[in-house]
C-alpha positions in Angstrom: -54.8 2.3 47.7 -53.7 0.5 50.9 -54.5 -2.8 52.4 -56.9 -3.2 55.4 -56.9 -6.3 57.6 -60.1 -6.9 59.7 -59.8 -9.6 62.5 -62.8 -11.9 62.7 -64.2 -14.1 65.5 -65.1 -17.8 65.1 -68.8 -16.7 64.9 -67.8 -14.4 61.9 -68.3 -11.2 63.9 -65.7 -8.5 63.6 -63.2 -8.2 66.4 -61.8 -4.8 65.3 -62.6 -2.6 62.3 -58.9 -2.5 61.3 -55.8 -4.1 62.6 -53.0 -1.6 63.1 -49.3 -2.2 63.6 -48.7 -5.3 61.4 -45.6 -5.2 59.2 -45.9 -7.5 56.2 -48.5 -9.5 54.3 -47.9 -12.1 51.5 -51.0 -13.3 49.7 -51.3 -16.1 47.2 -54.6 -16.1 45.3 -55.4 -19.3 43.4 -57.8 -20.3 40.7 -60.3 -22.8 42.1 -58.0 -23.7 45.0 -57.9 -22.1 48.5 -55.9 -18.9 48.6 -53.5 -18.5 51.5 -51.7 -15.6 53.2 -49.0 -15.0 55.8 -49.2 -12.1 58.2 -46.2 -10.9 60.2 -46.0 -8.3 63.0 -45.3 -7.7 66.7 -46.8 -10.3 69.0 -48.5 -7.5 70.9 -50.5 -6.7 67.7 -51.2 -10.2 66.3 -52.2 -11.8 69.6 -55.7 -10.8 68.7 -55.8 -13.9 66.6 -56.6 -17.2 68.3 -57.4 -20.7 67.0 -60.8 -20.5 65.2 -60.5 -16.8 64.5 -59.8 -15.3 61.1 -59.7 -12.1 59.1 -61.0 -10.3 56.1 -58.6 -8.7 53.6 -59.4 -5.5 51.7 -57.3 -3.8 49.0 -58.7 -0.3 49.2 -62.5 -0.8 49.1 -62.3 -4.2 47.4 -62.7 -7.3 49.5 -59.9 -9.6 48.3 -60.3 -12.7 50.5 -61.5 -14.0 53.9 -60.4 -16.9 55.9 -59.3 -18.6 59.1 -56.0 -18.6 61.0 -54.4 -22.1 60.7 -50.8 -21.7 62.0 -49.2 -19.6 64.7 -45.4 -19.1 65.0 -44.0 -16.8 67.7 -40.3 -16.0 68.1 -38.7 -13.8 70.8 -35.0 -12.8 71.1 -33.0 -10.0 72.6 -31.0 -7.9 70.1 -27.4 -6.7 70.7 -28.6 -3.8 72.8 -30.7 -6.0 75.1 -34.1 -5.0 73.5 -36.7 -7.8 73.2 -37.9 -8.5 69.7 -41.1 -10.4 70.0 -42.7 -11.2 66.6 -45.4 -13.5 65.4 -46.1 -15.0 62.0 -49.7 -16.3 61.3 -50.8 -18.4 58.3 -54.3 -18.1 57.0 -56.3 -20.2 54.6 -59.3 -18.9 52.6 -62.9 -19.9 53.5 -63.0 -21.7 50.2 -61.0 -24.4 52.0 -64.3 -25.6 53.5 -65.0 -27.4 50.2 -62.1 -29.7 51.0 -63.4 -30.7 54.4 -66.1 -33.0 53.0 -66.0 -36.1 50.9 -68.7 -36.8 48.2 -70.6 -39.8 49.6 -72.1 -42.2 47.0 -75.3 -41.6 48.9 -75.2 -38.2 50.7 -78.2 -39.3 52.8 -76.3 -42.2 54.4 -74.8 -41.5 57.8 -71.5 -43.3 58.5 -71.1 -44.3 62.2 -68.8 -46.5 64.2 -71.1 -49.4 63.2 -70.1 -50.7 59.8 -72.6 -50.2 57.0 -72.9 -50.2 53.2 -74.1 -47.6 50.8 -77.1 -48.3 48.8 -75.4 -47.3 45.6 -71.8 -47.2 44.2 -71.9 -43.7 42.9 -73.8 -40.4 43.3 -74.5 -40.0 39.6 -75.9 -36.6 38.3 -76.4 -35.0 34.9 -76.9 -31.3 34.3 -75.3 -28.0 33.9 -71.9 -27.9 35.6 -72.9 -25.0 37.8 -76.0 -26.9 39.0 -73.8 -30.0 39.7 -71.4 -27.9 41.8 -74.2 -26.5 43.9 -76.0 -29.8 44.2 -73.0 -31.8 45.4 -72.1 -28.9 47.8 -75.7 -28.6 49.1 -76.0 -32.3 49.9 -72.5 -32.9 51.4 -71.6 -29.5 53.0 -74.5 -27.0 52.8 -76.7 -25.7 55.6 -79.3 -28.4 54.7 -76.9 -31.3 54.0 -78.7 -34.6 54.0 -76.7 -35.8 57.1 -77.2 -33.3 60.0 -73.7 -33.6 61.4 -72.2 -32.7 58.1 -74.0 -29.3 57.8 -72.1 -26.1 57.6 -74.7 -23.8 59.1 -72.8 -20.6 58.3 -72.7 -21.3 54.5 -75.2 -19.8 52.1 -75.5 -21.1 48.5 -76.7 -19.1 45.4 -79.1 -20.4 42.8 -77.8 -22.0 39.7 -77.7 -19.9 36.5 -77.2 -23.1 34.4 -73.6 -22.1 33.3 -70.7 -24.3 32.2 -72.4 -26.6 29.8 -74.0 -30.0 30.5 -72.1 -33.1 31.7 -72.6 -36.3 33.8 -70.6 -36.9 37.0 -70.2 -39.9 39.2 -69.0 -39.1 42.6 -67.5 -41.6 45.0 -65.6 -40.4 48.1 -63.5 -37.8 46.3 -62.9 -34.4 48.0 -65.8 -32.1 47.3 -63.3 -29.3 46.5 -61.5 -31.4 43.9 -64.9 -32.3 42.2 -65.9 -28.6 42.3 -62.6 -27.5 40.8 -62.9 -30.1 38.0 -66.5 -29.0 37.2 -65.5 -25.3 37.1 -62.3 -25.6 35.1 -62.1 -23.2 32.2 -65.4 -21.3 32.7 -65.9 -20.5 36.3 -64.2 -19.4 39.5 -65.7 -20.8 42.7 -65.0 -19.1 46.1 -66.5 -18.9 49.6 -66.4 -15.3 50.9 -67.3 -13.4 54.0 -70.6 -11.7 53.4 -72.7 -9.2 55.4 -75.3 -8.2 52.8 -78.1 -9.6 54.9 -76.9 -7.8 58.1 -75.8 -11.0 59.7 -72.3 -12.3 58.9 -72.3 -15.5 56.8 -70.1 -17.3 54.3 -71.4 -17.1 50.8 -70.4 -19.3 47.9 -69.7 -17.2 44.8 -69.4 -18.6 41.2 -68.1 -16.0 38.8 -67.6 -16.5 35.0 -64.0 -16.3 34.0 -63.2 -14.4 30.8 -61.0 -15.0 27.8 -59.1 -11.7 27.6 -56.2 -13.0 25.5 -56.9 -10.8 22.6 -56.9 -7.5 24.5 -55.1 -8.1 27.9 -51.5 -8.8 26.7 -48.4 -8.8 28.8 -44.9 -8.4 27.3 -41.6 -6.6 27.4 -41.7 -2.8 26.9 -40.7 -3.3 23.3 -43.8 -5.4 22.5 -46.2 -3.0 20.7 -49.3 -5.0 21.5 -48.6 -5.2 25.2 -50.8 -3.2 27.6 -48.9 -4.5 30.6 -45.2 -4.9 31.0 -42.9 -7.4 32.7 -40.6 -6.4 35.5 -39.2 -9.9 35.3 -40.3 -13.2 33.9 -39.5 -16.9 33.5 -41.1 -20.1 32.3 -40.9 -23.9 32.6 -41.9 -26.2 29.8 -41.8 -29.9 30.2 -42.1 -32.7 27.6 -45.6 -34.3 27.6 -46.8 -36.5 30.4 -49.2 -37.6 27.7 -50.2 -36.6 24.2 -52.9 -39.3 23.9 -55.4 -40.1 26.6 -57.1 -43.4 26.2 -60.1 -44.6 28.3 -61.9 -48.0 28.5 -65.6 -47.9 29.4 -67.5 -49.9 32.1 -68.0 -53.1 30.0 -66.1 -56.3 30.6 -62.9 -57.4 29.0 -63.3 -57.8 25.2 -66.6 -55.9 25.3 -64.9 -52.7 26.8 -64.9 -49.9 24.3 -61.9 -47.7 24.0 -61.8 -43.9 23.3 -58.8 -41.8 22.5 -58.3 -38.0 22.7 -55.1 -36.5 21.4 -53.3 -33.2 21.6 -52.2 -32.3 18.0 -50.3 -29.2 19.3 -48.2 -31.3 21.7 -47.5 -34.0 19.1 -46.4 -31.4 16.5 -44.2 -29.5 19.0 -42.4 -32.5 20.5 -42.5 -34.8 17.5 -43.6 -37.8 19.6 -46.6 -39.5 21.1 -47.1 -40.6 24.7 -50.2 -42.7 25.4 -51.7 -42.9 28.9 -54.6 -45.1 30.1 -57.2 -43.1 32.1 -59.4 -45.3 34.1 -63.1 -44.9 33.1 -64.4 -48.3 34.3 -67.2 -46.6 36.3 -69.1 -45.3 33.2 -70.2 -46.2 29.7 -71.3 -42.6 28.9 -69.3 -41.4 25.9 -69.6 -37.7 26.8 -68.5 -38.2 30.3 -65.5 -40.3 29.2 -64.4 -37.6 26.6 -64.8 -34.9 29.3 -62.5 -36.9 31.6 -59.9 -37.6 28.9 -59.8 -33.9 27.9 -59.3 -32.9 31.5 -56.3 -35.3 31.8 -54.9 -34.1 28.5 -55.1 -30.5 29.6 -53.0 -31.4 32.7 -50.4 -33.4 30.9 -50.1 -32.6 27.2 -47.3 -30.1 27.8 -47.1 -29.0 31.4 -46.4 -25.2 31.2 -45.8 -22.6 33.9 -45.1 -19.0 33.2 -44.3 -16.6 36.1 -43.8 -12.8 35.8 -44.0 -9.7 37.9 -46.0 -6.9 36.6 -44.3 -3.5 36.2 -45.8 -0.3 37.5 -46.0 0.9 33.9 -48.6 0.0 31.4 -52.4 0.4 31.3 -53.5 -2.8 33.0 -54.7 -3.0 36.6 -55.2 -6.2 38.5 -58.8 -7.0 39.5 -60.1 -4.1 37.3 -58.9 -5.4 34.0 -58.1 -9.1 34.8 -58.4 -11.5 37.7 -57.5 -15.0 38.8 -58.9 -17.4 36.3 -58.8 -15.0 33.4 -57.1 -16.0 30.2 -54.6 -13.4 29.1 -52.1 -12.9 26.3 -48.4 -13.3 27.1 -45.6 -12.6 24.6 -42.4 -14.2 25.9 -39.5 -14.9 23.5 -39.4 -18.6 22.3 -42.5 -19.6 24.4 -44.9 -21.5 22.1 -48.3 -20.0 23.1 -50.2 -22.9 21.6 -49.1 -25.3 24.3 -50.3 -23.1 27.2 -53.9 -22.3 28.0 -52.8 -18.9 29.4 -55.1 -19.2 32.4 -54.0 -17.2 35.5 -53.5 -19.9 38.1 -51.9 -17.9 40.9 -51.4 -14.2 41.8 -48.8 -13.5 44.5 -48.8 -10.1 46.2 -46.3 -9.0 48.9 -47.3 -5.9 50.9 -45.7 -3.9 53.6 -48.1 -1.8 55.7 -49.1 1.3 53.9 -48.1 0.0 50.5 -50.2 -1.2 47.6 -48.0 -4.2 46.6 -47.1 -5.5 43.1 -48.7 -8.7 41.8 -46.7 -11.6 40.4 -48.7 -13.8 38.1 -48.4 -17.5 37.3 -50.2 -18.8 34.2 -50.3 -22.1 32.5 -51.8 -25.5 32.4 -53.8 -26.9 35.4 -51.5 -27.4 38.4 -49.1 -24.6 37.4 -47.4 -23.1 40.4 -44.5 -20.9 41.3 -41.1 -22.4 40.4 -40.2 -22.7 44.1 -43.2 -24.9 44.5 -42.3 -27.5 41.8 -41.8 -30.2 44.5 -45.1 -29.4 46.0 -46.8 -29.5 42.6 -45.4 -33.0 41.9 -46.5 -34.2 45.3 -50.0 -32.8 44.8 -50.3 -34.6 41.5 -49.2 -37.8 43.0 -51.6 -37.5 46.0 -54.4 -36.7 43.6 -53.7 -39.9 41.6 -53.6 -41.9 44.8 -56.9 -40.4 46.0 -58.6 -41.3 42.7 -57.3 -44.9 42.9 -58.6 -45.2 46.5 -62.1 -43.9 45.9 -62.5 -46.1 42.8 -62.4 -49.2 45.0 
């Protein structure tokens, strides 16, 4: 199978059926975060892309991703024989990024203007199935019928809720819609915005797919591992001592009346032989289920930060996207890696392709926030920015 790149206009119409002459593509697919890719080739070929345009990626007949061009880098130089080498590198971001272009207003019907005003409520509080909450917050803050006209994304279509993900309560106050959606989908669903032409008119469609726990059957390991159906070409892992083993939250009552709740990671405590308590601000609610949900989310991020990265060999019986996908939980047998401290969720899949080739995926699995080792600095920065954002919106 070979990759096909289809340029797209700002109105989502196709510029060409297929882009010819490009040289290299590197794609990073992410679980409940926008995927990104970089395309390289001669400037004469890639000048079809302009600000606002985008493309659709296919691996064979399978539509992998769609998105918008966001960076343009052109370089021209003469080689030793006087020939001009004029190349361009374009960075793209998945259409899912649109979820990160809106904040969740405490009252989505309130229009903010240059005239100072106040919201009628401190939080947009909702209770229901996680899938219904994802669609409800998106519809009111970003959807084609968003409650403030200027915030509407008229090219976006939303599906109906199937009631998946279990029931919870959420209180939204000025956090990024994408962060809220990712939190609500963690562990059970994969949320994407994809290019869709099923109705005959190009549009952007939100898709919510159930992720599967395949750890018992989809197992990666060295060729000598008898249970493995897929094999490593190379692997590595990082394992850090716990940022927390015990998450503690105070509810919305005042001072001595505030009730405290603790959630602990028995696996992290047993592995590291220590406890680390962290206070998680829950001053906006007195709902016990909501507090426990929030504490468990923080514990999953910090109990034992784990990141496992490996390249899949051409041998073995497993095929990416057919047998497993981003967000799936898989089995991994790596020497000395304690499996009980990792949730084994595929967080990233990196594919490098040269024109006419199929490419080999490199997988990153681990706890929320796990990224490739060369992104450790970015991962730490992202966590810090997320903590700052949570503090800012709680005020």
